[in-house]
N, C-alpha and C positions, 0 to 999 in steps of 0.2 A: 219210392215208386208211387206213381199216381198223383204226384204233386207238381205244383208250379215251382220251378227253380229260377231264382233271379240272379243275374250276373252283372258285375260291374268291375271295371278296371281302368287305370289311368296310364297314359304315356306322357312322360315329361322329357325334357332335353336329353338328346342322345349323348351329350358331353357336359354333364353338370359340373365337372371339375374344370372345364375350360370353355366358358361361354362363347368365345370368339375363335375357335379353332377351325382351320380348314380341313377338309377331307372327311368329316363326319357325316355331313348331309348337304344337299344342295337341291335346287329346284328352279322352275321357271313357270311364269304365267304370261302368255303372249310373248312380248319382246323383253320382258323384265326377268332377270336372272338373279338368284340369291346364292351366295357362297355358303351360307350357313342357315339352317332352319331350326328354330327353337319352338318345339311343339308343347302344347298343354291341352291334351285331349282326354275326354272321358267317354268310354264305351259302356252302354247299358243295354240290357235285354233280358228276356225271360222266355222259357219254354216249358212245355209239359213233359215231365220225365216218365218214360214208359218202362224203365228198367233195362234199357239197352246199353251197350258199352260206349256208344257215341251219341251226341245230340247235335242237332242243327238249331242254332239260336240266331234269330234276326237281331241285329245290333243297331242302336242309334248312336251316332257320333256327335259330340258337341265339344266346343272349345275353340282354340285359336292356334294358328301357326304363324310365327313371325319370321320373316326372311331378312337376312342381313347381307348387304353387299359390302364385303370387307376390302379395306384399302391399307396398303403398306404392311401386310402381314406375311410372315414367313411360314413355311410348312405347307402340308396338304399335297 
């Protein structure tokens, strides 16, 4: 209590066991669509802890998201 708490966590591929599987994630930017998104994101932030049961922490996001347009794939 009364201290600055630092937070950090990572998000990696939603389907690490199957790098090119359909149905796990998808997205679009403008007219471009990706069947599969492969993220590598890091969230970091800090907040002053007042002893309450919850905290609001502003987070900074850094990393990359690669989108794949899959061809000749089954599933999904």
